[in-house]
N, C-alpha and C positions, 0 to 999 in steps of 0.2 A: 504493500500500500504506500502511495506517495505521501510524504510528510512536508509540511512547511518548516524550513530550517532558518530562515532569516526574513526580516522585515525592514525596509528602508523607508524613512519618512523625510520628506522635503517640504519646505514652504517657499513659494515664489510670490512676490507681490507685483500685481499688474495694475497699471494706471488705466482708467476708463478711456476708451477711444474718443469719446466726446463728453462734454459736460452733461451730467445726468441728474435731474432734480425732479421731485414729485411733491405731493401735498404735505409730506411730513419729514423728508430727509433728502440727503444727497448721497450719491454713490461715490464714496471717497476713494477706495482702492479695493481691488479684488485680491484678498489674501487666498491664494490657491495652495492647498495642501495636497501633496501627492504621496501615495503609499504604494510601494512595490513589494509584493510577496514573492519570495524565492523558495523553490522546492528542491528536495534532494534528488529529483530526477532531471534537474537542469531547467525545468520549466519556470516561468515567471509571469506575472501580470501586474499591471499598474492601474490604479484607480485614483480618483481625486474628489475633492470637495472644495467649498469656498465660503468666504464671508464677503460682505461689501464694505468692510472697513474696521470692524472690531471683532475680537474673539479668535483670530487665527492662532495666536500663541496658546490659547486655552485648548483648542482642538489638538494642536501638536502635543501638548503636555499629556492630555488624556490618552492619546494614541501611544506615546512613548512609555508612559509610566504604568498604564493599566490595561490597554487593549492589545497592543502588539505582543507583549509577553504571553498572552493567552493563546495566541495563534501558533506558537512554536510547538511542533509535533502533531498538529492537526492535519487531517486529510482535507485538502482544498476542495475536493469534490462535494463535501458535505456542507455546502454553503448555508442551507436552511438551519441546520443544527448550530453552526458557528454563529450565525446572526442572532439566534435566540439565546444562546449561551452568553454572548457578549452583552446583549441587552440586559440580561439578568445579573451579569457580573457588575454592571453599573446601575443596578436598580435604584440606588439612592439618588442618582442624578437623572433618571429617566422618568417620564418622557420630557426631553428638553432639547433646545437647539444644539448646544455644544455636543451632547451625546449623539444625537442623530447625525450631525455633520461628520463626526468621527467614524461612526458605523458605516456611513456611506462610502467613505474612502476605502475602507476594507472590503466592503461588499462588492464594489465595482472592480476592485483589483482581483477578487476571486472570480467574478464573471469573466474578466479579461483573460485570466490564466486558463480557466476551464474551456472557454470557447476557442482559444488559440490551440489548446491541446486537441480539442475535438475537430478542429479545422473548419469551423462554421462561423459565420458572422453573428453578432449579437442578435440582430433583428430576426434571424431565422431560428436561432436557438430559443428565443423567448416567445416564439409563436408564428412569425412569418406571415402576418395577415395581409400585408401589402407593401410594395417596395418604396412608395413615395407618399408624402403628406403635404397638403397645402401649407404655405408659409406666409406669415405676415411680419412686417417690420415694426420694431419698437424704437429704432434709433433716430426717429425724427419727431417724436411727439412730446418732448420734455416740457415741464410746466413753465420754465423760465422763458421759453421762446415767445417771441412776439407773434401776433396773429399772422403777419405776412410770412415770417419764417416757418410757422406751422403749416401754412398752405403750401409754400414752396417745397418743403421737405416731404410732405405727404404726396404731392404731385410727382416728386422725384421717385418715391417708392413705387408709385403706380407705373411710372415710365420704366422703372427697372424690372418690372414684371411681377412684383409681389401681388398677392391676391387681396391684401388688406393691410391696415396700419393701426397701431394702437396709440392713442393720445392720452396724456395725463389730464385729469380734471381735479378740481379743488381750489380754483381761484377764490378770492375772498367772497365774491357774490355770485350767485347762480347765473345772473345775467352775463357775466364775463365768460363762464363756461359755455353758455348757450351761443353767444356771439361767435366764439371760436369754432364750435362744432358746426354751426350753420354755415360759416364761411368755408370750412373744409369740405363739408358735404356738397355744397354748391360747386366747388372746384373739381371734385373727383367724380361726381355723378352718382347715380343710384346703384351701379353694379359693383362698386368697390366697397369692400367691407371695412367698417370702422368699429374698433373696440375702444373702450375708455377704462381708465384705471384710477381709482381714488386713493389707493394705498392706505386704506383703513382710516381715512381722514374725516369721515362724517359721523354725526350722531344719527340715530334712527330717523328722527323727524326730518333732518336735513337730507338724508339719503332718499327718503320717500319723495321729498320735494324735488330734488334734482333728478331722480329717476323719471318722474312725471314730465319734467321739463325736457329731458333727453329723448323721450319716446318718439317725437316726430322725425328724428334723425336715423331711425331704423338700425340701431346699433346691434352688433353681434353679441356683445355682452357689456355689463358693468362689473368691473373687477374690484375685489376687496373694498367694497363701499364702507364697511364698518370694522371695528376691531375684531380680530379673528376669534377671540374668546366669546363673542356675543352671538351664540347660535340662535337663540330665540329671536333676537332682533333681525338676523338674516332671514329667518323663516317669515317673519311679518313683512319684511321688505319684498321677499320673493313672491309672496301672495298679493302684494299691492301694486306690482308693476308688470308691464309686458316686456320690459327689458330683461333678458336673461342675466341672472346673478351668478358671477364666477368667484370661486374661492379656492384657496389651497396653498399658496406659496408660503404662508405663515403657519402651516400645520405640520406636525412633526412625528405623527404615528398613524398607521392605517385606521386605528380605532377612532381617531378624531374625525377622519373623513366619514367613517361609518355613522357617527352621531349626526353630522350634517345631513347626510343622505337620508337617514331615518327620519329626521325632523322635517324633510322637504324644505331645507333652508338654502338650497342652491340649485341651479340648473346645469352648471358646468363645473367640473372639478379640475384643479390646476396643480396637481401634485408635482413638487420639485424633487427630482431624484436625490439630490444632496440633502435637502432639508428633511425628507421623510426617512432617511436612513439607508438609501441604496436602491439598487435595481430590484432586489427581492421584495421589499414592501411596496415599491412603486407598482409592480405588476399586480399585486393583490388589490390595490386600490382601483387600478384600471379595470380589472375583471368584475369587481363589485359594481362599479359604475356601469359597465356594460350590461350586467344583469338587471339593473334598474333603468336601462335605456337612457343613460346620461353620457354626454361627451366628456372626454378627458383632453385638455389642451394645456400641456405642461408649461411651467414657468422657467425661463432662462435656460442655460446649459444646452444650447442647441446642438453642440457637437456630440452629446450623448443622447439627448432626447430624440434626435432624428431617427435613431435606431429603435428606441422604445416605442415611438409613435408608429413605426412600421410594423412592430411586433403585434399590435392589438388592433381590432377592427374599429373601435370607437374613438380613436385619437383623430381629431379633425384638423388640428392646426399645430405647426411648429413655430415657435417664436424666434424670429431672426434678430439676434443681438450678439454680434461676434465679440469674443474676448480672448480666445486662446491662440490667435493667429501667430503671435510672437513666440509661442512655445511648441508649435506643431508644424510638421511638414504637410499634413493633410488639411483639406478644406471641405466644408459642407457643400455638396453639389446641388445647385438649384437650377431648375430648367422650367421655364414657363410657369413660374410661381409655385412649383412643387419641389420640396426638399427630398432628395433620394438617400436612402440608407446605404452606407458603405458595405461592400460585399467581401471585404477582407476579413479573415478570422480575427476574433477579438471584439473589443467594444468599438472599434472603428476609428481610433485616434492614433495617429503616427507621431509620437512625441519627438521633438527635436532636443535630444539630450545635451548637446553642446550648449544650446540656448538656455536650457534649464539650469545647467551647472553654472553658467555665467551669471544668471540672474537670481539664483536661489538665495534666500534669506537665512535659512537654517537647514541643517541636515542631521539626522540621527539614524543609527542602525541598531536593531535589536536582533540577537541571535540566541542560540540554545544556551550558551553560557550565561547571558543576561537573564534569561527566563528562569534559570535555576538559582540565580543569586538571591 
């Protein structure tokens, strides 16, 4: 039986490609944490996770001090058992963002190793539902942009072949959001999809008010209108508007998605593979959503989500927001508004190790001797 005999942990900090602001925050830096598992048969796999400015060192410490030592001697093929054992090993800190982010780096590394050994791409190993998924752009909709800039950048996304674009909402008064949306809708026409994202910035009363004001613009969804812990408020909003309510980037366990879906508190689920703890729990959420006839449209990490969306039948959109280009040789292939899953074995990311070594912030290695210490 194959055993894991070493784990390598790296952190690389990446600057956003453009200024990114929303209703409550700015995207400061992507703290990208990479985990490589190495096995006694010579096989290996690399996974990753991220933050948008805080917590990267905490993820690294949790991996180095508590999770990576638990991997030594384990069979990498038993990824379900490993995920569950690691979750319970950190029971006192779960469910929470830091723990889930750390679990994701390990889980994606295991999937990368296992699919490489099997000689199949991730999207096929995880289900193989379809090779391509519609894609929309988020790189032109930031809240600080002027109305003119918002129109120009959305028109550029349309000209570039994207099937839709996401715009941030949450300006101080509803009339400002309405003016911006109206101008963009008039510019792009009726056939181009528009999504909006409030980044948890509204109270229930304000969310209902703005959702009603947004209805004439025929939006694909209203994303994160309320704080993620407010399930009943989301349920009341979901029942009060014709705009589909999308949630999920700020949820950290499949059970949290289950509570939302059970409560009829959303129409679209947006599980983030890093924030939910990896590919293993992401697929569980996708399949529950499918059983309930709900779409899954994941948040961020397009380089990994392009394969997961291809794996399941109910994934309808990939979010285009590039961030890994400086660390990889590979690029997401987009043709006529569809993102195509890579066909190479593994998770589909060809890492540029020279660039990673040049840019890395920290590096740690855990092996059998460390695990026994």
